[in-house]
N, C-alpha and C positions, 0 to 999 in steps of 0.2 A: 504494500499500500504506499502511495506517495505520502511523505510527510507533510501535513497541512502547513500552509503558510501562516496559520493562525497563531503558532507558537513563536513567530519571529518578533512581534512587537515587544520591546523591553522597557520602554518609557511610558508610565501611566499618563493618560490624558488628564488635562487640568479640569477643575471644577467648572471654570468658565466654558470650556469646550463642551462638557457634559450638559450644562444648562442650555447652551445654544442648540445642541443636539435634541434635547428634550422639547425645547420650544418649537422646533421644526415639526417634531412628531405631534405636538399638541394641535398644530394647525391642520396637519393631514388627518388626524382622527376626528376632529370636530367637523371638518368638511365632509367626511364620509358618514359618520355615525348619526349625526343630527338628522340628515335627510333620511336614512334608513329607519330610524326610530320614529320620526314624526313628519317631516316634510313630504316625503314620497307617499306614505299612507294617506295624508290629508289631500295631497294633490290628486292622487288617483281616485280617491272617494269622490272628489268634485267632478272629475272627468266622467266617471261611470260608476255610480254608487253600487249597482247590482253586481259588478264584476270586480270589485276592488281587491279582493283576495287573489284572484286569478291574475290580475294585471300586475300586482305587486310582486308575485312570484315570478312572472315572465320578465319583468324589468330586471330584477336581481339575478335571475337565472342567466340572462344574456351576459351580464357582467362577469358572472362566475365562469362561464364557458370561455370567455375572452381571456380570463386570468390563466387558464390552463396553457395557453400559448404565449401570452404577452409576458408573464413573469420570468420564465426561463429565457425567452428570447431577449428581453431587455437586459437581463443579467449577463447573458453571453455577449451581447453587444457592448456592455460596460466593461467586461473583462478584456475585450479587444480594443477599446477606445484609447487613443493617444492624444486627446485634445489638449491644447495649451492650458485649458482650465482644470485639467485633471480628468481622469476616467470615471470618477464618481460624481464630482460636483456638477459637471455638465448635465448629467442625467437627472440629478435632483432639481436643478434650476429649470430645465426644459420641462420636466414632468409637472412642476408646480404651476407653470404658466398654462399648460394644456388643461390641467385640472381646474384651475380658475375659469378658463374659458368654458369648459364643459358645465360647470355649475351655473354660470350665467345663461347658457343655452337651456339647461334644464328648467330654470325658472320661467322661461317664456314658452315652454311646450304646453300645448292644449289638447293633445291626444296621447293615448298611452303608447303608440309606436313612436311618437316624437319624444316623449319622456324617455323611453327605452334608448333611443339613439343618442340623445344628449347626455344621459347618465353614463352610457358607454364611453363616450369621449372623456368625461370626468374621471372614470375609473381607469382608463388607459394612462392618464396623467398620473394618477395615484400609484399605478404599478411601476411606472418609470422612476418616480421619486423614491419609491420604496426600494427598488433595485439598487440605487446608489447609496442610500443611507444604511441599509443593513450590511452591505459589503464593507462599509467604513469601519464597523466594529471589528470585523475579521482582519482588516488591514492594519489597524492602529492600536487596538486595545489589548493588552496583556491578558492571558487566559485567566489569571487569578483575580482579574477585576471585571470580568465580563458579566457576572451576575448583577453587580451594581449598575454598570453602564446599560445593560439590557433593560433594567428597570426604567431607564430614561426613554425607552421605546414604548413600553406598555403601561407605565405609570400614568403618562399623559392620555392614555386611551380613555379611561374612565372620566378623567377631568375634562377631556375634550368633549364628551357627550353633554356634560353639564353646561360648559361654556357655549357649545353649539345650540343646545336647547334654550339657554338663556337669551342668546342673540335672536333666535327665532321668536321667542315669547316677546321680546322687546319690539320686534317688528309687527306684533299683532298676530303672529301665526300664519301670516299670508306667505305662500311660497314665492310669489313675485318679489317680496322684499327680503325673505330669509336667505335665499340663495346668494344674492349679491353681498350680503353681510358676511356669509361664510367664505365667499371668495376673497373678500378683503382681509378677513382674519388669516386665511391661508397664506396670502402673500406677505403680510406683515410678520407672521410667525417664522416663515422660512428665510426671510431676508438676512438676518444676522448670521446664520450658519453658512448660507451661500457666499456671503461677502468675506467671511473670516476663515473658511475652510482651507486647509493646506493639503493638497492631493498631488503627490509626485507622479510624473509620467512613468509607466512601467518600462522595463527593458524588454527586449525581444524574448529573452529567456523566461520572463515572468508573464507572458501572454500566451494564450492558446494559439496554435499555428494558424488556425482559421476559424471563421464563424462555425462552419460545419463541424470541425473537430470539437469546438467548445460545446456545441449542442449535443453531439453524440456522447461526449464524456458526461455531460450533465444527466441525460436521460438514462444512461447505463448505470449510473452510480447506485440507485437503490437495489438493483439486482446483483451488482458486483461487490458491493460493500455492505454486509448485513447490518451493522449498526446504524448506517446512514438510512437504510430502508426501514428498520424499526423505529428510528426517531421520526421519519416521515409519517409512518402509519399512526404512531401515537399522537403526533401533533394533529393529524387530520381528524382522528376520532374525537379528541378532546375538544377541538374547535367546532366540530359539527355539533356535538352535544351542547356547547354553549350557545351556538347560533339557533339551534331548535328551541332552546329554553328561553331566549330572550327576544327574538326577532318579532314575535307576535304579541309582545307585552301590551301594547295599546289596544289591540282587539281583545285580548284576554281580559283586561280590566273592564272594557266596555261590554263585551258579550258574555264573558264567563263569570266574572264576579259582580258585574253590573253596578260598579261604584258610581257615586253621583257626579264626580268630576274626573273623568278618565285622564285627560291631559294633565291636570294638576296632580293626580295620583301618580302618574308616570314620572313626573319631575321629582316627587318625594321619594319614590322607589329608586330613582336614578341616583339621588343624593346619598341614600343609604349605601347603595352599591358602590358609589364613588369612595366614600370614607373607607370601607372594607378593602376595596381594591387597591387603593394608593398605599395604605398601611401594609398590606400583604405583599405587594409588588416590591417595594423597597426593602422590607424586612426579609422577605424570602431571598431576594437577590443577595443581600449582604451576608446573611447567615450561610447561604450556600458557598459564597466566596470564602468565608472564614473556615468553614469545616472541609472544603474541598469536595463536598458531595453534591451531586445533582439529581440522581435518580430517585432517591427517597423523597425529596421535596416535590418533584414533578408528580410522582404517583400519589402522594398524600394530598396534593392540591387537587388532582382529578377526582379523588374520592369525595372531597368536600363539595364539589360541584354536583356530584351524583346525589348527595344528601339534600342539597337544595331542591333538586327535582322531586325527591321522595316527599319532602314537606308539602310541595304544592299538590301532589297526587293524594296524599292521605288526609290533608286538612285544607282544602282550597278556600281561603278566606283572605281578607285584607291583612289581618295580623300575621298570618302564615306567609303571605307574600313579602312582608317586611323581614321576617326571619330568614326566608329563602334568599332575599336580596343580600343579607350579611354573608350567608354561607357561600353564595355564588360569587360574590365580590372577593371574598377572602381566598376562595379556592382558585378562581381565575387569575387573580392578581399574583399570587405566589407561583402559579404555573407558568405564566407568560415570561416573567423575568428569568426564572431558572431554566426553563426549556430553551429559551433563546441562547442562553450560555452553553447549555448542553449541545445544541445543534452545531455551534460553531467549533465544537471539539470533535465532531465526527465527519467533517467535510474531507473527502478523499484526495482532492487534487488542488495543489497550491495555485495553479494557473487559472482555475475556473471557479474561484470562490463566489463571485456574484451570481453566476449561472446556477450553481448548486444551491445557493441561498434562495434563488428565484424558484426552484422547485419546492424548497421548504416553505417559501411564502405562499405558494399555491395552497398549501395545507392550512393557511391562516385565512386567506382572502376567499378562496372558493367556497368553504362552508358558510361564510357570511353572506355570500351572494346566492348560493344554491339552497341555503337553509330555508328561506321563504317558500321556494318551490316544493321542497320535501315536507315542510311543515304544513303547507296548504293542502297537500295531498292527504297527510295524516288527519288533519282536522276534518276534511270533507269526507274522507272515505273510510277511516278506521275508528272513529269514535270520539273525536273532539280533543279537548285540552288534556284530559287525564292521560290518554294514550300518548299524546305529544310529549309530555313531561317524562312519562315512562321511558320512551325511546331515547330522549335526551339523556337521561340518567344512565341507561345501559351503554350508550355510546362512550360516555366519559369513563365508566368503569373498564370497558375494553381498552380504552386508551391507556389507563393506568397499568393494566396487565401487560400491554405491549412494551411500555418503557422498561419493564423488568428484563426484557430480552437483550437489552444493550449491554455489551461486555467491556468495551474500551474506556468507559467513563464510570467513575464511582457513583 
């Protein structure tokens, strides 16, 4: 097995670097998750109330299918890039601009196919920026600090939901006003990292021979390197469980629990989720770095998410939803930071880091995009929200078991 390039960085990144890195992710997550949680459901309900669940599933499903191709491709192109601005920074900057343009287009769409097309543009921008940012951790951060730095990727995820929903609420909940505000936040949040990033041009020996060679190496990695394949499978299952359990929260509060103020309740639930997630993200990442262990944290965090789903199945109520929010936030927070660090330690080829991480990112993005499609089928065909949360819990448990098959990381 080729020794990963990830062990090469020896100088820890500064706190200022980590803060700029986390701020960029805050903008990315806010611009993605606020539309998924609120703007897109509201917009599609206005366009066609009778088919809102189907349309929401199709819009996100298209983006998920695109991720299967775009994330590895953009990563491989980043590995091959020799731009004067660096092979990572140019992808982040270009991706953010495309992302912002896609958000603006989505806000003007008035039919579900138009929404789907515009949201696809936005997500392609997200994938390009993600390819550059995640590879930067592998390029520049020492292994023993990756848990803490990975928390700067996923800690802002929960905070981004609240910031994004807050902006949408400030705009009156109107998609036409919410999307431009999210686009502005995205640009402002990414600018400090883009301006200050230092990204050296790779030598010929540090690049894959060709784009085709990079893509072949990337797609063969799961079958040729078992630990990489098990890490991918575990990440896919846990993120699928999380997506199934969270994507339809607005509709669950409206149609399942029938709360008086679904949008306000969603914000409260999101705040509970935020506090638990941020604490567990940073705490899990730091503890994992200090102990040098990854697998036990990843598996335990996945089980916490499964418990959250069990609570919603056994006692579906507003108090139970709050308890589930704490469990789900704590489990997902600890999982994301430690799993990201684990993933960087099982990449098989030093020359194709971004491409390999692109495949791993498919396991994060595709469940978020395809989750609504699968959840819609479960709700409509298999028995409603109880079955949905049961399937979500089983997926996370399987993900925890899969992580136990990894051998090269403690």
